[in-house]
C-alpha positions, 0 to 999 in steps of 0.5 A: 725812570725811562728818559724821553727820546727826541725825534727832532732833527737837528736844525740846519741853515743850509740843505744842499742837494747833490744830483750826481750823474756818474752814468758816463766817463766822469763817474770816478773823477767827479765822485771826489765831490762826495768826499768833499761833502763829508769833509765839509759837513764834519767842519760845519754842522749847519749843512746837510747834504742830500745825495742822489748818486748814479754810479757804477763805482764800488761802494754800497754795491760791487763795482761795475753795477750801475745803480742809484744810491740815495742818502744824506750826509751831516756832521761828517757821517753818511746816514744809516738809511742808504737807498739803492735802486736801479739806475735812474735816468738822471737826464730825464726831467721827471727824475730831477723834479723828484729829487728837487721835491725830496731836497725841499722836503728835507729842508723843511724837516731841517728848518733850513734857511736856504736850499741849493742843489748842485748839478754834477755832470757834463754840460753843453751851454744852451744845449742843456746838461746832465748827460746819461749814457743810458735811458732815453733823454741822453742830455736834458734841455736847459729849459727842462732842467729849469722846468724840472726845478719848477715841477719839484717846487710845485710837488713839495708845495702840494705835499706840504702846503704848510711850507708852500713858500719854500723854493730853491735858492740856488743852483751850482752847475758843476758842468761845462758852459752853463753860465749863459743868459738863456739858462739864467733866464730859465732858472729865474722863471723857475723861481731860483735866486742864484746861479753859480756856473762857468761860461767855459769848459770845466775840468772834473772834479770841478766846483768843490762841494765845500762852496756849501760852507761859503753859502751857509756862512753868508746867509743874508749877504748875497755879495759876500756869498758870491765872492766867497763861492767864486774865490773858493772855486777859482782858488781850488787846485787838484793834483798837487803842486803842478795840478789844475784848477776846475775852471778858466772862469766862474760867475755867480749870477743874480736871477732876480725876476726884475733884472731877468725881465730887464735883460730880456727886454734889452736883448730883444730890443738890440736884436731888433736893431741888429736885424734892421741895421743888417739890411745895410751891407756896411752894417752887416759887415761890421757886425760880423767883424765885431763878433768874430773879434770876440772868441767863443768858448772852448778856446783851446786848440783841441776843442775846435771840433766842438760846437760852442765857438758861437757862445760868446761872452755877452758883455764883451760882445755887446761892449764891442758893438756899443763902441763901434762907430761904424754902427748906427747910433740906435744900435750902439745905444741898444747894445750898451743898454743890453750890456748894462742889464746883463752886467747888473746880474753879475754878483761876482766873477773871476777869469784867467788870462793864461789857463795852463790846462787849456794851452794857456788860452786867454779867458780875460774877457769871459766875464759873465754869461754867454750869448749864442751869436753865430757868424756862419751857418755852421755855427747856428746849431751844429749838433742839432737835433742831438744837442740844440742851442736854439731850442730854448725859450730865451732864444725864441723870445728875443728874436735870435733866429732873426739875428742868425738869418741876417748875420750868420 
């Protein structure tokens, strides 16, 4: 008698896509995240990892040969069907959209309850992320990252109408500075539910891939999931007893469309009040003084040449406005409303008041996402057009250009 052979794939609760752009100086060190995935999948059969890794490390091919390797990891093993192709441009919208569609296809096949992707590379806040050294795009705008995700969801729905309701539940941004109000807004419009990211520079390898276990272990409890993801990230240390953590601050943000719309309405109303109030010299001076009192991100001394000093923690900035008796009452009220709207999106956070790798810089007010708030003309968009922090939908929708004109 010949026994039947099942071709059914093992059901998983979580499909976790890893989109790793090693086409730059982080190739070797951020590859640690793949080893973490192997270990995590061995201890948790509920997780399948879908990998797209552009790298020149020795492995499936000889070293110093840039290429893209695509495969999956489950039950502590790499799949037998490893696809090796010429290097993808990981900073191109079309490449990311294809990956998102592929991960959703895998999620359907695995009957996964949730689907997340981990974007592993350099990041630049509202300027975007995923920096490739080859190809045309170089670094993907944050609106294009979100747009690629929306494109990938639509591609999956078109190819698999029986699974058209499947979307991307979460994005882990293993990149610097990607916890921003604007990126949160863009991802929410793409249908993503959660963003796990840092408002500050990160140290590679960064977010441990083992956060996939925390996501899988807390299905249906967003608050517990968020706390577990933040704690694992902030408790991780690389390099032994005297090593370093991956982030000075980290957040998980709720991208609920109603909350996101409320944030946009509140920030737009505040920006209108700022523009009106700044017509008075005393109000304008107070706004500048308040903003200067809130340090922007990249606070370590060696980062002074980097452009993100105008990316200030939104809650700290807006709370300062709300408490400043020199400002008119309508502006203070609008600042409090904007503060509360953004605070309502933060599911979990932790920060450091003496982050040793960054010369013990204080990040104790780096709670939640940042907002781009320049106070000098040079801070408005210092690296444009190569990296533009003002070229995004949120900045334009809330009238931040008008704020920059009257304050900076």
